Structure formats: structure tokens, C-alpha cells
C-alpha positions in Angstrom: 25.6 6.8 -9.2 24.0 4.0 -7.3 26.0 2.6 -4.6 24.9 -1.0 -5.4 26.7 -0.8 -8.8 30.7 -1.0 -9.2 31.9 2.1 -10.7 31.7 1.8 -14.4 33.6 3.8 -17.1 32.1 3.9 -20.7 34.5 3.0 -23.6 32.6 5.3 -25.9 32.4 8.9 -24.8 29.3 9.2 -27.0 27.5 6.3 -25.2 24.5 8.3 -24.4 23.6 9.6 -27.9 24.3 5.9 -29.3 21.9 4.3 -26.9 19.2 7.1 -27.6 19.8 6.6 -31.6 19.7 3.0 -31.3 16.5 2.8 -29.0 14.8 5.2 -31.4 15.2 2.4 -34.0 13.3 -0.2 -32.2 9.9 -0.3 -33.6 8.8 -2.8 -30.9 9.5 -0.3 -28.1 7.5 2.3 -30.0 4.6 -0.3 -30.3 4.8 -0.7 -26.5 5.0 2.9 -25.8 8.2 2.5 -24.0 10.6 5.4 -23.5 14.1 5.9 -22.5 13.9 7.5 -19.0 17.6 7.5 -17.9 21.0 6.6 -19.5 24.0 6.6 -17.5 27.4 4.6 -17.7 26.1 0.9 -16.8 22.6 1.9 -15.9 19.4 2.4 -18.1 15.9 3.0 -17.1 12.9 2.4 -19.5 9.4 3.9 -18.8 6.4 1.9 -19.9 3.1 3.4 -19.5 -0.1 1.3 -18.9 -2.1 0.6 -22.0 -5.0 -1.8 -22.3 -3.5 -3.1 -25.5 -0.6 -4.5 -23.3 -2.9 -6.4 -21.1 -3.6 -10.0 -20.6 -7.1 -11.7 -20.0 -7.1 -10.6 -16.4 -6.3 -7.0 -17.0 -2.7 -7.1 -15.9 0.3 -6.1 -18.1 1.4 -9.1 -20.2 4.5 -10.8 -19.1 5.8 -10.5 -22.6 5.6 -6.6 -22.4 7.3 -6.5 -19.2 10.1 -9.0 -20.3 10.6 -7.0 -23.5 11.2 -3.7 -21.7 13.4 -5.3 -19.2 15.4 -7.1 -21.8 15.9 -3.6 -23.7 17.0 -2.1 -20.4 19.5 -4.7 -19.7 20.8 -4.7 -23.1 21.3 -1.0 -23.2 22.9 -0.8 -19.7 25.6 -3.2 -21.3 25.8 -0.9 -24.5 26.6 2.0 -22.4 30.0 0.3 -21.5 30.9 -1.3 -24.9 33.3 0.1 -27.5 31.9 2.4 -30.2 32.1 -0.2 -32.9 30.3 -2.9 -30.8 26.6 -3.9 -31.1 24.3 -5.5 -28.5 22.7 -8.9 -28.7 20.9 -10.7 -25.7 22.0 -14.4 -25.8 19.9 -15.4 -22.6 17.8 -14.1 -19.7 15.9 -15.4 -16.9 12.9 -13.4 -15.6 10.9 -13.9 -12.3 7.5 -12.2 -12.4 6.9 -11.4 -8.7 3.6 -9.5 -8.8 0.9 -8.6 -11.3 1.2 -5.2 -12.8 -1.6 -2.8 -13.6 0.2 0.6 -13.8 -0.4 3.3 -14.4 3.3 3.3 -15.1 6.1 0.7 -15.0 9.7 1.4 -14.9 12.4 -1.2 -16.0 15.7 -0.3 -14.1 18.7 -2.3 -15.4 22.6 -2.1 -14.5 25.7 -3.9 -15.5 26.9 -6.4 -12.9 30.0 -7.8 -14.7 31.7 -6.9 -17.9 33.9 -9.2 -20.1 35.4 -9.1 -23.4 32.7 -11.2 -25.1 29.8 -11.2 -22.5 28.3 -8.8 -20.1 25.9 -9.6 -17.3 23.2 -7.2 -16.5 20.5 -7.4 -14.0 17.2 -5.4 -13.7 14.0 -4.9 -12.0 10.5 -3.6 -13.1 8.6 -1.5 -10.6 5.0 -0.3 -10.8 4.4 3.2 -9.7 1.0 4.7 -9.0 0.5 8.4 -8.0 1.1 8.8 -4.2 2.2 5.2 -3.7 5.5 3.5 -3.0 7.0 1.5 -6.0 6.1 -2.0 -6.1 8.6 -4.6 -7.5 6.9 -6.7 -10.2 9.6 -8.4 -12.0 13.4 -9.0 -12.0 15.8 -10.4 -14.5 19.3 -11.5 -15.2 20.5 -11.3 -18.8 23.8 -12.2 -20.7 24.5 -9.8 -23.4 27.0 -10.4 -26.2 29.5 -7.8 -27.2 29.0 -8.1 -31.0 32.2 -6.5 -32.6 32.8 -6.8 -36.2 29.6 -8.9 -36.9 28.1 -6.7 -39.5 25.6 -5.4 -36.9 24.7 -1.8 -36.4 23.1 -0.3 -33.4 
């Protein structure tokens, strides 16, 4: 477990399969080519391979693709700690784009910073990883996630 994260305990013993099942339903993540790379209590990583269809006019990965992968990572990190009958909804996020990204692979790493009964705050970073090179930080996010219980939502 990461030393920077407080020790977190999931309320749902099936949190991992719940996150995997929910992520598989996200058509937009499939469109981006994003994949779950790691699911732990309070921590989720999503891998995003470089694809020209995700670039903007200068050949960098579009900020919208980066934000979407990181938003999902922050939301799913929160979901790992929610009760079994709760669903996740992002109600706010702030992203800082720190460097242009070209890939060949991006990794969105998110963790829960504070849990509450109604809201959870997650933070995350996106790193660019090229073969044989150190990771480069390209974006960082703070997200506020709603614990949506009894709202007619499903994962």
C-alpha cells in the first residue's frame, strides 16, 4: 500500500469485482482504449495507450482524453471504499495540465484522500511512460465524488 495514502478499508468485500464490472460498462473508456491496471482499496490505476485518434492539432494526447481517464480513476478509487449499494458520481474536479503528452502509454493513478458519508475527495496524477525512460508527470487532478446511495443508480 502506498505510504502517502492513509490506511483505507473497503466497506464492500467485493469492491474489486464491482469496479471491474462497472468499468467494463463504460463505453467511453472503451472508445479511448483505456484499461484498468490496478484496483486496491482507495487506489485505482487506468492505463491509456497512445492513439492518434486521441490527439489534438499538435500531435499531443488531447486534454479531454487525459481528463476523462483521470476522472474515472478518481471515481473508481472512491468506489472501492463505498458501501455495496452505492454508486459513484463525480460532482466536481479540477485538473492541471502540466506537460504535453505523446505516450506511448499514459497511466492515471488516483487515490482517496478523504472519505465522508456523502462526499469523497480523490486526487490523481497522469504519467507518461516511454520505454527505458522515467515517468513524466503530465497532469494532476482533485475530484469530489458523490456517494450516491438509494438514487436509482447502478454501477
